[in-house]
N, C-alpha and C positions, 0 to 999 in steps of 0.2 A: 502495498501499501504505498503513495508515493503522501507526501506532506511537504507544505513549501507555498512559496507563490506562485501564480502561476500567471502571469504577466495578458494583460487586451490587448487586442488587436490595435488598438489606437495607440498602447504605449508601444510595442512595438514598431508603429509604422514613425511613431513619433522622435524613435529611438535610431531608426534606419536613416532617418530624413540627414542630418549631416552629412553620415558617410556617402550618402546618394546625391548631394550637392555636389561634393567635393571630388566622388569620382567623374560628375558630368564635367565638372567646370574645370576639372585638370588631365581627364582623358579622351571623354566622348567628344570633347568640340576641338584639341586638337589634332584628332585623329581623324573628324569631320572635316577638318582643313585639309590634310594633311589627305585623305582621297579625292577634295574637289580641284585641286589643286595643278593638276594634266591637264584639267578640264581645259584651264584657261591657257596654261604657257604650252602643253602639249609634254614630250616627254622629255626634250631638252632640260628641265628640272631633277631628272633625276640622275640625266645625263652629268649634270653641273658637280653633283655630288661624287660621282669619281673620276673627273677632267680636274676639279681644281682642289690644290694642295694642304688648304684648309678644311674644308671638308671632310677629307680624305683621312687626314690625321686625326680627326675630332674621330670619326668613324672608325679607325683601328684601336687609337685609345678607349673608345665605348667597348668596343670588341675585347679587348685586350682584360680590362676591368672585369669586364661579366667571366672572362675565363679564368683569371683569377680568384674570383668571389667562389665559383661554382666550384671549384679545385679544393679551394680552404673548407667550405662547408662540405664538401664528398673525406675529406681528411679527417677534420675536428666534428661531425655530424655523430659519426657510431663510437667516437670516444668518449666526446660528452654523453651520449646517451648509455654505457657502459657505467661509467661514474655515477651519474645521475640513479640507474637501476641497482647498482650494488654497493648503493648507502642509503634505500630502504625510503627517499623523501617520498617519493609518490603518493602516499596516504591511504587514508580507507578507500578511498572511491578506483583504487587500482583494480583493474579488469586484467592482469598478471595473472599468468593460471603458473607462472616457474616455482622451482624450490630456493631460488636463489635469495631471489629477493625481503625484504620483510614484510612488507605489506600485507600479507592473507595473516599473518601472526598480529596483527594492530585491531581488526576486526570492526 
């Protein structure tokens, strides 16, 4: 039997509204403008990114940073998860069914 607070739909929508506005302002609008750009200036807009040194350098730096962050996540993620799991910090709500962690004994 579940007990606790069950939020209303209105409250959930009110809490989600700032996130939706942020998403629309900083992702949807720029992407819509990016997709509409070739309609005005043609494919020359996309070729400018590959032909101008400044744009190409920015693109390569962004790609390099994304590769470094991905590799760091792949290396540090399992290490951090194993430390967190072994420390027993998962709490009583843990869904883990292994015998290694102490979360099952906390009840």
